[in-house]
Residue, then its C-alpha position, 0 to 999 in steps of 0.5 A: m493460523r491457529a488459536l488456542i482458547i482456554e476459557k471456562n465461561i461457555t458464552y465467552r468461549e463461543l464469542l472468542e471462537h467466533t472472533f478469531a474465526e472471523q480473523g481467519f484463525d482455526t480454533d481449539a477451545g477448552d475450559s481447564i489447565e488439563s485440556a490446555h496441556v493436551y492441545a499444547d502438546s498436540w498442535v502449534y499455535d499462533i496465539i493462545c488465549v487464557n482466562q485467569t480462572l479455569t475449572d481446575g486452577p489459575g490460568e497463570e499456571f498454564v501461562a507459566h508452562c507456556n513461558q518455559h515450553e521450547r515450542l510455545k515460549n515465543t507464542p503470544v499469550l492473551f490473558l483474560t480477566e474480570n479485573t479491569e485494573l490488572q496490567a500485564e506487567e503486574l502478572p508473575v508470568r509473561v503475557a503479550g497482553v491483558i484482555h479485560e472482560l467488559s462487554e462482548h463488543q469490547i472484548e472483540d474490539q480488544i482482540v482484533h486490535f491485538i491481532d492487528l498490532h502483534l500478528d500482522p507482520v505489517f506492524f512488528e517488522g520494519r526497515i530502518l535507516f540508521v546513521e551513527d558514527d560512534d562505533e560503540v553506540a552504533a553497535d549497541i543500538l544495532a544489536q537491539l534493533e536486529e534482535t527485535g527483528y528490524q531490518v537495519s541499514h547502518f551508515k557512518t556518514a550522512e552523505e552515505a545515508c543520503a545516497e542510499y535513500d536517494a537510490v531507493t525510490i519505493y515508499g509507503s507499504h512496499a516491503e522494501a521501503y524504509d519505515l523510519a530514519i534514526t540519525e545522530i545530529n552531530l555527525e562527522g563530515k560535511m553533511k550533518g544530521d539536521e541536513l539529512v533530515a531536511k533532505i528527507r523532508s524535501y522528497e515530494d513522494g512518500r519518501g519525504f514522510i517517514p518518521i525520523i528520530a534524532i539522537t544527540d548528546e546536547d541538552d539544549v531546549q532551543r536546539r530540540i525545538s529547532l529540530y522539531h521544526s526541521g521535521v524530526n518526529d522524536f528526540l533522544q538524548k545520550p546516553i540512550l535508554h534501550k527500552e525507551l528507544m524500542v518503545r519510541i521506534a515501535n510507536l512510530i513505525t506502527n503509526k507509519r504502517l497504519l497510515d500506509k494502510v489508509h493510503d493503500i485503501r484510498r488508492e484501491l477505492f480510487a482505482l475502483a472508482t476510476t478504472d474499467k474492471l474488464t479492460g483495466c483502462h480508465n472508465r468514462h467517468s474518469l475520462m470526463e473528470f480528468s480531461d478538462k484538467f488535462i487540456s487546461q494544463a496543455l493550454r497553460h504550458k503551451y504544448p499540443v494535445s491529441m486525441l484518438v477515438i478508437d472503435l472496434d470494427h464489426f464488434k456486434a458480430v463477435n457477440d452475435n455470430h455464435h461467439g458469445h459475450a464471453v469471447g467479446d469480453i476477451v476481445l475487449e480485455l486484450t484490446g485494453k491491455l494492448l492500449n495500456s501498454s502502448f502509451r506513456d504514463g502521462d497519457l489518458v487511456s480510457r474505455y468510453g463505452g462498449e467497444e469504443f476507447v478514447v486516448l488523450m496524448t500529452h505533448c503530441n501534435g497531429e502528425d505524431a498522433r497519426l503515426k501513433a494511430e496507424k501503429l496502433r491499428l496494425s497492432i490491433e489487427d495483429l492481436k488475434p484475440n481468441g483466434l479472431s481477426i479484429t480491426t479498428s477504425i480510428g479518428v484522430s484530432s489534435m489541439e496544436v499550440g496556439v489553438e484553444r479548444d475543449f474536450e468536446a471539440l476534440f472528441h467531436a472531431g475524433d468521432e467524425g474521423v471514426y465515422k469517416a473511417k467506417e464509411n470508407g471501408h473500416n480498418q483505417v485512420v482518419y484525421v479531422g482538424l478542429d474547426 
């Protein structure tokens, strides 16, 4: 990305260059209308920053040039001014925003906020589920939405919209997820708009939390309150003012996308805290944190749980016998990938430490666990990471229905199985029952 900065004050100019550079921009900078024209005729810019007062005239003169320029007319212009009361709509030229020259820190914050909202596609794009059975109203709104750049799926009945929304199982910050629903309340057909709202809110995953705008020609305060209680975020009465609709849509989608970003960051932090970086498995801390809940649910709902304790044979020799730790890491990484792909989503696959892994398997009895362990042993033998022959010793333990044990008991039995497997020659599976 590239930014053009036209600012006569050298201190502010350097501050702006630094701020844009930190946001990933290459920058060009000047102090006059003349220099601005030279840059504008030579480069394509993603954003232009212009001070109200330049060395050879008012900044509005260059902004007017940008507004008329075929290549620059859609480039967002930030207008810098010492007038803290000046707003964008008061200017005789079109600008995307006004930056008030307060403290250096405040200028930086204003610019970063503007970049986030206007240049990050996360905030100025969006996918909308639109339900309206009046052809004229629908065509009018669709034209406005599509001109703005929104992706719109239009349906004339709530039944069709409901089927579409039910089929799209992705949500949150995913590019194909819906960001907003707009629905007429008094729809033709068996399903009304408020029933569609209730259906959307019934989803327990992220689909149930998208913002919803209700449209109706009713002017009933109690009805409006009822819609808010049902889960509607905003309400518009016909005839609809286009500018009001677009502002409300932009606000709701922006807030939704900001929350998506927060949730993404939380998930990333959670993954960092619970995942072993090398193998992609859960780490030991994660295993210890979730194992008690894993087992208590099995006891409550009366289903069996089994554990595999997996220890790679002669792993120390891989590191010591001229292979090195880099090769050892490859062995562990590929073993982790194999384990993660070999078990169900509900199972807990973890690296316990070093070359030892632990797998907790839900709804799995002892016999099934033995079969699973034997299949895994053969898969590891066939893995041949970096051309090496790797085998494993696996201890199996199981908490059958009617037996109450904790993680420590399961692990102790599984670990005993590993010890016996190695004692008996390695590369085998040994089941040890709970005492």
